[in-house]
C-alpha positions in Angstrom: -125.4 -121.6 -46.2 -128.3 -120.4 -48.2 -129.1 -118.3 -51.3 -132.5 -117.4 -52.6 -135.2 -114.8 -52.8 -136.1 -112.4 -49.9 -139.3 -113.9 -48.6 -138.0 -117.4 -48.3 -134.5 -116.9 -47.0 -135.0 -113.9 -44.6 -137.1 -113.5 -41.5 -139.2 -110.7 -42.9 -142.9 -111.2 -42.2 -141.8 -113.3 -39.2 -141.5 -116.5 -41.4 -138.5 -118.8 -41.3 -137.4 -120.8 -44.3 -137.0 -124.1 -42.7 -137.1 -125.9 -46.0 -133.9 -124.3 -47.1 -132.3 -124.6 -43.7 -128.7 -126.0 -44.0 -127.1 -127.9 -41.0 -123.7 -128.3 -42.7 -122.1 -125.2 -41.2 -123.3 -126.2 -37.7 -121.8 -129.7 -38.1 -118.4 -128.3 -39.1 -118.6 -125.9 -36.1 -119.5 -128.8 -33.7 -116.7 -131.0 -35.0 -114.1 -128.2 -34.6 -115.2 -127.5 -31.0 -115.3 -131.1 -29.9 -111.9 -131.9 -31.6 -110.2 -129.0 -29.8 -111.4 -130.5 -26.5 -110.9 -134.2 -27.3 -107.4 -134.2 -29.0 -105.4 -132.7 -26.1 -107.4 -134.6 -23.5 -106.7 -137.8 -25.3 -103.0 -137.1 -25.6 -102.9 -136.4 -21.9 -104.6 -139.6 -21.0 -102.4 -141.6 -23.3 -99.3 -139.9 -21.8 -100.4 -140.8 -18.3 -101.1 -144.4 -19.4 -97.7 -144.8 -21.0 -95.9 -142.9 -18.2 -98.0 -143.3 -15.1 -97.3 -140.8 -12.3 -94.7 -139.0 -14.2 -96.6 -135.7 -14.4 -97.3 -135.8 -10.6 -93.7 -136.6 -9.8 -92.5 -133.8 -12.2 -94.8 -131.4 -10.3 -93.6 -132.5 -6.8 -89.9 -132.9 -7.8 -89.2 -130.5 -10.7 -85.9 -130.6 -12.5 -85.6 -126.9 -13.2 -86.3 -123.8 -11.1 -88.6 -121.0 -12.2 -85.5 -119.2 -13.7 -84.4 -122.2 -15.6 -81.5 -123.3 -13.3 -80.9 -126.9 -12.4 -82.3 -128.0 -9.1 -79.9 -130.0 -7.0 -81.5 -132.8 -5.0 -80.1 -134.4 -1.8 -78.2 -137.6 -2.8 -78.7 -139.4 0.5 -80.1 -142.9 0.3 -83.2 -142.0 2.4 -84.1 -139.0 0.1 -83.5 -141.1 -3.1 -85.7 -143.7 -1.7 -88.3 -141.1 -0.8 -88.5 -139.9 -4.4 -88.8 -143.6 -5.6 -91.6 -144.2 -3.2 -93.4 -141.0 -4.4 -93.1 -142.4 -8.0 -94.5 -145.7 -7.0 -97.4 -144.1 -5.1 -98.1 -141.9 -8.1 -98.3 -145.0 -10.3 -100.5 -146.9 -7.9 -104.1 -146.8 -8.8 -106.4 -146.3 -5.8 -110.1 -146.8 -5.8 -110.9 -143.1 -5.9 -108.5 -142.5 -8.8 -109.9 -145.5 -10.7 -113.4 -144.1 -10.4 -112.1 -140.7 -11.6 -110.3 -142.3 -14.5 -113.4 -144.2 -15.4 -115.5 -141.1 -15.5 -113.0 -139.2 -17.6 -112.7 -142.1 -20.0 -116.5 -142.4 -20.4 -116.8 -138.6 -21.0 -114.0 -138.7 -23.6 -115.5 -141.7 -25.3 -118.8 -139.9 -25.6 -117.1 -136.9 -27.1 -115.4 -139.1 -29.8 -118.7 -140.8 -30.5 -120.3 -137.4 -31.0 -117.5 -136.4 -33.4 -117.9 -139.6 -35.4 -121.6 -139.3 -35.5 -121.3 -135.7 -36.7 -119.0 -136.8 -39.5 -121.4 -139.4 -40.6 -124.3 -137.0 -40.6 -122.1 -134.5 -42.5 -121.6 -137.0 -45.2 -125.4 -137.4 -45.7 -126.0 -133.7 -46.0 -126.6 -132.2 -49.4 -126.0 -128.7 -50.5 -129.1 -126.5 -50.9 -130.6 -126.9 -54.3 -131.0 -123.9 -56.4 -134.5 -122.4 -56.9 -136.1 -124.8 -59.5 -139.8 -124.0 -60.2 -140.2 -127.3 -62.1 -139.0 -129.3 -59.1 -141.1 -127.3 -56.7 -144.3 -127.7 -58.7 -143.4 -131.3 -59.6 -143.8 -130.8 -63.4 -141.6 -131.4 -66.3 -139.9 -128.6 -68.3 -142.1 -129.4 -71.2 -145.3 -128.8 -69.2 -147.9 -126.5 -70.6 -149.5 -123.6 -68.8 -152.7 -125.6 -67.9 -150.6 -128.4 -66.4 -148.5 -125.8 -64.4 -151.7 -124.2 -63.3 -153.3 -127.5 -62.1 -150.1 -128.4 -60.3 -150.1 -125.1 -58.6 -153.7 -125.4 -57.4 -153.1 -128.9 -56.1 -150.1 -128.0 -54.1 -151.5 -124.7 -52.8 -154.5 -126.5 -51.4 -152.3 -128.9 -49.6 -149.8 -126.4 -48.1 -152.0 -123.4 -47.6 -151.2 -121.8 -44.2 -154.9 -121.7 -43.2 -155.0 -125.5 -43.4 -151.6 -126.0 -41.6 -151.5 -123.4 -38.9 -149.1 -125.3 -36.6 -146.7 -126.3 -39.3 -144.1 -123.6 -40.2 -142.8 -125.8 -43.0 -146.2 -125.6 -44.8 -146.1 -121.8 -44.8 -142.6 -121.7 -46.2 -143.5 -124.3 -48.8 -146.6 -122.3 -49.9 -144.4 -119.3 -50.5 -142.0 -121.3 -52.6 -145.0 -122.8 -54.6 -146.3 -119.3 -55.3 -142.9 -118.0 -56.4 -142.4 -121.1 -58.7 -145.8 -120.5 -60.3 -144.9 -116.8 -60.8 -141.5 -117.8 -62.4 -143.2 -120.0 -64.9 -146.2 -117.9 -65.8 -145.0 -114.3 -65.5 -142.6 -113.1 -68.3 -140.6 -110.8 -66.0 -140.4 -113.4 -63.3 -139.2 -116.0 -65.8 -136.5 -113.7 -67.2 -135.3 -113.0 -63.7 -135.3 -116.7 -62.9 -133.3 -117.6 -66.0 -130.8 -114.8 -65.4 -130.4 -114.6 -61.6 -131.8 -117.9 -60.3 -135.0 -116.5 -58.8 -138.0 -114.5 -60.0 -137.3 -111.5 -57.8 -134.0 -110.6 -59.6 -130.5 -110.5 -58.0 -130.4 -111.5 -54.3 -127.6 -111.5 -51.7 -126.2 -114.7 -50.2 -126.1 -115.1 -46.4 -123.7 -117.4 -44.6 -123.7 -118.1 -40.9 -123.6 -120.8 -38.1 -127.0 -121.5 -36.6 -128.7 -124.0 -34.6 -129.4 -127.4 -36.1 -132.7 -127.8 -37.7 -133.8 -130.4 -35.1 -133.9 -127.7 -32.5 -136.3 -125.5 -34.5 -139.0 -128.1 -35.1 -142.1 -127.9 -33.1 -142.0 -131.5 -31.8 -138.8 -130.7 -29.8 -139.8 -127.3 -28.5 -140.9 -128.5 -25.0 -137.8 -130.7 -24.6 -135.4 -127.9 -25.5 -137.2 -125.4 -23.3 -137.1 -127.7 -20.3 -133.4 -128.4 -20.9 -132.6 -124.7 -21.1 -134.4 -123.9 -17.9 -132.8 -126.9 -16.1 -129.3 -125.7 -17.0 -130.1 -122.0 -16.4 -132.1 -122.4 -13.1 -130.5 -125.5 -11.6 -127.1 -126.5 -13.0 -125.5 -123.0 -13.1 -126.8 -121.9 -9.6 -125.8 -125.2 -8.0 -122.3 -124.9 -9.5 -121.8 -121.5 -7.9 -123.4 -122.6 -4.6 -121.1 -125.6 -4.3 -118.0 -123.5 -5.2 -119.0 -120.9 -2.7 -119.7 -123.5 0.1 -116.2 -124.9 -0.5 -114.4 -121.5 -0.5 -116.3 -119.4 1.9 -114.6 -120.9 4.9 -111.1 -120.2 3.6 -109.0 -117.1 3.5 -106.8 -116.0 0.6 -103.7 -117.8 2.0 -105.6 -121.2 2.1 -106.1 -121.2 5.9 -109.6 -121.6 7.3 -111.1 -118.4 8.6 -111.9 -120.0 12.0 -108.2 -120.9 12.3 -107.1 -117.3 11.7 -109.6 -116.1 14.3 -108.3 -118.7 16.8 -104.6 -117.9 16.1 -105.3 -114.1 16.4 -106.5 -114.7 19.9 -104.1 -117.3 21.1 -100.8 -116.1 19.5 -99.4 -113.6 22.0 -96.1 -111.8 22.6 -95.1 -114.6 25.1 -96.0 -117.5 22.8 -93.0 -119.8 22.3 -92.3 -123.2 20.7 -93.8 -125.3 23.6 -97.2 -123.8 23.0 -97.2 -124.3 19.2 -98.2 -128.0 19.1 -101.4 -127.4 21.0 -102.2 -124.4 18.8 -101.7 -126.4 15.7 -103.8 -129.3 17.1 -106.6 -126.9 18.0 -106.9 -125.3 14.6 -110.1 -125.8 12.6 -108.4 -128.0 10.0 -107.2 -130.3 12.8 -110.6 -130.3 14.7 -112.3 -131.4 11.5 -110.3 -134.7 11.3 -112.2 -137.8 12.2 -111.8 -140.0 15.3 -111.7 -143.8 15.0 -112.9 -146.2 17.7 -109.4 -147.9 17.7 -107.5 -144.6 18.2 -107.6 -144.7 22.0 -105.9 -148.1 22.2 -103.1 -147.1 19.9 -102.7 -143.7 21.6 -102.3 -145.4 25.0 -99.3 -147.4 23.8 -97.7 -144.3 22.3 -98.7 -141.9 25.2 -96.4 -143.7 27.6 -93.3 -142.4 25.8 -94.5 -139.1 24.5 -93.2 -136.1 26.5 -95.3 -133.0 26.6 -93.2 -130.0 27.4 -96.3 -127.9 28.3 -99.4 -128.7 30.3 -102.5 -129.1 28.2 -105.2 -126.4 28.4 -107.7 -127.8 25.8 -109.3 -131.1 26.4 -111.3 -131.8 23.3 -110.6 -135.4 22.2 -109.6 -134.5 18.6 -107.2 -131.8 19.9 -105.6 -134.1 22.4 -105.2 -136.9 19.9 -103.6 -134.6 17.3 -101.4 -132.9 19.9 -100.0 -136.4 20.8 -99.3 -137.1 17.2 -97.4 -133.8 16.8 -95.3 -134.4 19.9 -94.6 -138.0 18.7 -93.5 -136.7 15.3 -91.1 -134.2 16.8 -89.7 -136.8 19.1 -89.4 -139.4 16.2 -91.7 -142.0 17.7 -93.2 -143.0 14.4 -92.5 -146.7 15.0 -95.1 -146.5 17.8 -97.9 -145.3 15.5 -100.4 -147.5 13.8 -101.0 -147.1 10.1 -104.1 -145.1 10.7 -102.2 -142.7 13.1 -99.4 -142.3 10.6 -101.9 -141.2 8.0 -103.4 -138.7 10.4 -99.9 -137.4 11.3 -99.1 -136.9 7.6 -102.4 -135.1 7.1 -101.5 -132.7 10.0 -98.0 -132.1 8.6 -99.4 -131.3 5.1 -101.6 -128.4 6.3 -99.1 -127.4 9.1 -97.1 -125.3 6.7 -100.0 -123.0 5.9 -100.9 -122.7 9.5 -97.4 -122.0 10.7 -97.1 -119.4 7.9 -100.2 -117.7 9.4 -98.6 -117.8 12.9 -95.5 -116.1 11.6 -97.4 -113.4 9.7 -99.6 -112.6 12.8 -96.4 -112.1 14.9 -94.8 -110.0 12.2 -97.9 -107.7 11.9 -97.7 -107.1 15.7 -94.0 -106.5 15.5 -93.1 -109.4 17.9 -89.7 -110.6 16.8 -89.3 -113.2 19.5 -92.7 -114.7 18.8 -92.0 -114.8 15.0 -88.6 -116.4 15.7 -90.3 -119.1 17.9 -92.9 -119.9 15.1 -90.1 -120.3 12.6 -88.3 -122.6 15.0 -91.4 -124.7 15.4 -91.7 -124.8 11.6 -88.3 -126.4 11.1 -89.0 -128.7 14.1 -91.9 -130.1 12.1 -89.9 -130.3 8.9 -86.9 -132.1 10.5 -88.7 -134.0 13.3 -86.8 -132.3 16.1 -88.0 -131.9 19.7 -87.9 -128.6 21.5 -84.6 -129.4 23.3 -83.1 -131.7 20.7 -79.6 -131.2 19.3 -79.3 -129.7 15.8 -76.9 -132.5 14.9 -79.8 -135.0 14.8 -80.7 -133.5 11.4 -77.5 -135.3 10.0 -78.3 -138.7 8.6 -77.6 -141.7 10.9 -76.9 -139.5 13.9 -78.1 -140.4 17.3 -77.6 -139.2 20.9 -74.3 -141.2 21.1 -72.8 -139.4 18.1 -74.1 -136.1 19.3 -72.3 -136.6 22.6 -69.1 -137.7 20.7 -69.1 -134.5 18.7 -69.6 -132.3 21.8 -66.7 -134.0 23.6 -64.3 -133.9 20.6 -61.1 -131.8 20.6 -63.0 -129.0 18.9 -66.4 -129.2 20.5 -69.2 -129.2 17.9 -72.7 -128.5 19.0 -74.4 -126.8 16.1 -75.1 -127.8 12.5 -73.1 -124.8 11.2 -70.0 -126.0 13.1 -70.4 -129.5 11.8 -70.7 -128.4 8.2 -67.5 -126.3 8.5 -65.4 -129.3 9.5 -63.2 -131.2 7.0 -64.1 -134.6 5.6 -61.4 -136.2 7.7 -63.2 -135.2 10.9 -66.4 -137.0 9.7 -64.4 -140.1 8.8 -63.4 -140.5 12.4 -67.0 -140.7 13.7 -67.4 -143.9 15.7 -69.7 -146.8 14.5 -70.3 -145.2 11.1 -70.4 -147.6 8.1 -69.0 -146.6 4.7 -72.4 -146.3 3.1 -73.6 -144.2 6.1 -70.5 -141.9 5.7 -71.5 -141.4 2.0 -75.0 -140.2 3.2 -73.4 -137.8 5.7 -71.1 -136.4 3.0 -74.1 -136.0 0.6 -76.0 -134.2 3.3 -73.2 -131.8 3.9 -72.8 -131.0 0.2 -76.5 -130.5 -0.2 -77.0 -128.2 2.9 -73.8 -126.3 2.6 -72.9 -123.1 4.3 -74.6 -119.7 3.9 -73.0 -116.3 3.8 -74.9 -113.1 4.7 -73.9 -109.6 3.8 -75.8 -106.4 4.4 -75.3 -102.7 3.9 -77.4 -99.7 4.9 -77.6 -96.5 2.9 -79.8 -93.8 1.4 -79.8 -94.3 -2.3 -78.0 -91.6 -4.3 -77.0 -89.8 -1.0 -73.8 -89.7 0.9 -75.3 -89.0 4.4 -78.4 -90.2 6.3 -80.8 -87.5 7.5 -83.9 -87.8 9.6 -86.9 -88.3 7.2 -84.9 -90.2 4.6 -85.9 -93.7 3.4 -82.9 -95.9 4.1 -82.3 -99.1 2.2 -80.7 -102.2 3.6 -79.3 -104.3 0.8 -79.1 -108.0 1.8 -77.0 -110.6 -0.1 -77.5 -114.2 0.7 -74.9 -116.6 -0.9 -75.2 -120.3 -0.9 -71.6 -121.5 -1.0 -72.4 -125.1 -2.1 -74.1 -124.0 -5.4 -72.6 -122.9 -8.7 -73.8 -120.1 -10.9 -76.4 -122.1 -12.9 -77.5 -124.3 -10.0 -80.4 -123.9 -7.6 -81.3 -125.5 -4.2 -83.6 -128.5 -4.5 -86.0 -129.7 -1.7 -84.6 -129.8 1.8 -83.3 -133.0 3.3 -86.5 -133.9 5.3 -87.0 -137.7 5.4 -89.7 -137.4 8.0 -91.8 -134.8 6.2 -94.5 -136.3 3.9 -94.0 -133.7 1.1 -91.0 -132.1 -0.6 -90.2 -128.9 1.2 -88.1 -126.2 -0.4 -86.1 -123.8 1.7 -87.6 -120.5 2.7 -85.8 -117.6 4.4 -87.1 -114.8 6.5 -85.3 -111.5 6.7 -86.1 -109.5 9.9 -84.7 -106.0 10.4 -85.2 -105.3 14.2 -84.1 -102.7 16.7 -81.1 -103.5 18.9 -81.9 -105.1 22.3 -83.7 -104.6 24.5 -86.5 -103.4 22.1 -86.3 -106.0 19.3 -89.2 -104.4 17.5 -89.6 -105.5 13.9 -88.9 -102.6 11.6 -89.2 -104.5 8.3 -89.5 -108.2 7.3 -89.5 -110.2 4.0 -90.2 -113.8 3.1 -87.7 -115.1 0.6 -88.5 -118.2 -1.5 -85.7 -117.8 -4.0 -83.6 -121.0 -4.3 -80.8 -119.5 -6.4 -77.1 -119.3 -5.7 -77.2 -115.6 -5.1 -80.1 -113.9 -3.5 -80.5 -110.1 -3.2 -83.2 -108.3 -1.3 -83.8 -104.7 -0.4 -85.4 -103.8 2.9 -86.6 -100.1 3.2 -87.5 -98.2 6.3 -87.8 -94.5 7.3 -85.3 -92.8 9.6 -87.3 -91.3 12.5 -84.7 -90.1 15.0 -81.2 -88.5 14.9 -78.1 -89.9 16.4 -76.1 -93.1 16.3 -78.3 -96.2 15.8 -77.8 -99.9 15.6 -80.1 -102.3 13.8 -79.8 -106.1 13.7 -80.6 -108.1 10.6 -81.7 -111.7 11.2 -81.9 -114.3 8.3 -83.9 -117.3 9.6 -84.2 -120.6 7.7 -87.5 -122.5 8.1 -86.2 -125.9 6.9 -83.0 -126.4 9.0 -82.1 -125.6 12.6 -78.7 -124.0 12.9 -78.3 -122.1 9.6 -79.7 -118.8 10.9 -77.5 -115.8 10.2 -77.2 -112.4 11.9 -75.6 -109.0 11.0 -75.4 -105.7 12.9 -75.9 -102.5 11.0 -74.6 -99.2 12.6 -75.2 -95.8 11.1 -75.4 -92.1 12.2 -78.5 -90.1 11.3 -78.2 -86.3 11.1 -81.0 -84.0 12.2 -82.7 -81.9 9.5 -81.5 -78.6 10.9 -78.1 -79.9 11.6 -77.4 -81.1 8.0 -78.6 -79.1 5.1 -78.5 -81.2 2.1 -77.7 -79.3 -1.1 -80.0 -80.0 -4.0 -77.9 -80.6 -7.1 -79.1 -78.8 -10.2 -78.5 -80.7 -13.5 -77.4 -78.8 -16.6 -80.5 -80.0 -18.4 -82.7 -78.4 -15.7 -80.7 -75.1 -16.1 -81.2 -75.2 -19.8 -84.9 -75.7 -19.3 -85.1 -72.7 -17.0 -83.7 -70.5 -19.8 -86.4 -71.6 -22.2 -89.5 -69.4 -22.2 -92.7 -70.9 -20.9 -95.8 -71.5 -23.0 -97.4 -68.3 -21.7 -94.3 -66.3 -22.3 -94.1 -67.7 -25.8 -97.6 -66.8 -26.6 -97.3 -63.4 -25.1 -94.0 -62.8 -26.9 -95.7 -63.6 -30.2 -98.3 -60.9 -29.7 -95.7 -58.4 -28.5 -93.5 -59.1 -31.5 -96.4 -58.3 -33.8 -97.1 -55.0 -32.0 -93.4 -54.1 -32.0 -93.0 -54.9 -35.7 -95.9 -52.6 -36.5 -94.4 -49.8 -34.3 -91.0 -50.3 -35.9 -92.5 -49.9 -39.4 -94.2 -46.7 -38.3 -90.9 -45.3 -36.9 -89.0 -46.1 -40.0 -91.6 -44.4 -42.1 -91.5 -41.3 -40.0 -87.7 -41.2 -40.3 -87.8 -41.5 -44.0 -90.3 -38.6 -44.2 -88.2 -36.4 -42.0 -85.0 -37.1 -43.9 -86.5 -35.8 -47.2 -86.1 -31.9 -47.8 -89.4 -30.0 -47.6 -90.5 -28.5 -51.0 -90.2 -24.7 -51.1 -93.3 -22.5 -50.8 -94.4 -20.4 -53.9 -94.0 -17.1 -52.0 -90.4 -17.9 -50.9 -89.4 -18.7 -54.5 -90.9 -15.4 -55.7 -89.0 -13.4 -53.1 -85.7 -15.2 -53.9 -86.2 -14.4 -57.6 -86.8 -10.7 -56.8 -83.7 -10.5 -54.7 -81.7 -12.0 -57.5 -83.1 -9.5 -60.0 -82.7 -6.3 -57.8 -79.5 -6.5 -55.8 -78.9 -3.8 -53.2 -75.4 -2.7 -54.3 -75.0 0.7 -52.6 -76.3 -0.1 -49.2 -74.4 -0.5 -46.0 -73.5 -4.1 -45.1 -74.6 -3.7 -41.5 -78.0 -2.3 -42.6 -78.3 -5.3 -44.9 -77.6 -7.6 -42.0 -80.2 -5.9 -39.8 -82.7 -5.9 -42.5 -82.1 -9.6 -43.1 -82.5 -10.4 -39.4 -85.7 -8.4 -39.2 -87.0 -10.1 -42.2 -86.1 -13.5 -40.6 -87.9 -12.6 -37.4 -91.0 -11.4 -39.2 -90.9 -14.6 -41.2 
């Protein structure tokens, strides 16, 4: 903040008034910026210290869905324990997290130290003094003119710019000395100073936020310039280079570009579940995993019991190792893995969802329904830990091969998960070798998974018939019967999967066999009680047609639904669709267009002029013509000399002859 005369407080003549430079505004600005950063960051750190791991657990296991509905979690003991373990791991401080927290704490401490130092500096700052010529010349108000003149000469010799070429403060000081001498010796300057505060008369006050005075001094110019170039030429480019190096190898879906190229070549129309473990193990994310010297010994112990359902074609050590881990996970041989191999298996499973997502999308883009179905099947095998030929009932807690065989040999044979969920609670109580607490887990699993109902209709919106060329709409309704109106489905029951996995559904509209070409597909991530989706496609051929709608779940095996849609499409020449005309459109047709309106306006002006002319002519014609002077004279003579003795016939003939002559 500054106020003063023009030469000292503006940059005219390329001179800066560093003597009157005020850092107060900059200090307030710096404190505001640092406080905005420090306060929320400090609150976040305090919250994490008081409730360690709560933010991470809330992110992985949220309480509400995106629409605000309550998420229902599986109440089985294994899933409850999984959430508790996740909380404990979030609270546990690892070496990497400790270093990260130390860096954050150090940076935050430096910010608060900067705020406190700025406050202290702000307390030492004084407002800019008003222009006082006595103070500038270092004389008393009672000084005489000779004393003022001697003080002026003394100071001007000290601060003259020619003697202080490298000191901008000296030049500014010399200008102030000159103005002070003028204010005390010149009558006009003295009156202006006494009235307006400076010898030049009234001046404007400028307020702004600038750099601190320290940055403008000559002693710090080199340091500031080097710092500026270091940030501009090194820090900023290196930041962008590091970010580019980290992201250039990944596609928009988070999968490495090398992986997409590999899958684009290896995923074919004949790819099935047995080939998926090797494709997952051969992806770039898997190949980048490290090998340990002790891995071979642990793999030999596990390899004796792992069953590979397809002969290996890739023999790279990392691919072979990760393929063994994937098969061991699907066959639930985790007890044979060492701690290091378990960590590697969890790492593979974490990025497996993105890679299997890419597999499904590649199959959908190429319209291979059987391949896409196989990829989704492989996906829920990874989530549930199921082998290729395993029973769906192994997803139920505490189930083993003995219980699976018991269910298949029961009075009502049960081989699928959907059939098991449809049974009454009394049936589950009769399962052999099931303890009461295990039965509670089974009931909790059945309540959480529930049954799904699929409904679908095909139509052309706002039309009663389907004609070739129309865009038909298949309206799909997916209803989760185990949920209420304000409830949503929480993470799936997946005790063997390292992360919480929410249900995803895939809707496929395919042609009836034997073609099974994908006409339309959608990925559904909605976890609500009622899900509605519209699939649109164009009718290309006439006649009776049958389409099959498949709803495939990627988290459970055995919940897939299917519905057949039959409709008859008319040919364009066979069915002429009337186009309804609304009353509003008819009313608009009766309204004149803009051209007609403009043209009508000109015509009306011309017609009005013609009508006025016609009316004028009619008025003129309706008036009797004034008699001519000769006719009036003749009539007067006839009245004066009547022809009393003449014959009437002669009079008539004379009248007629006179009329003709007239």
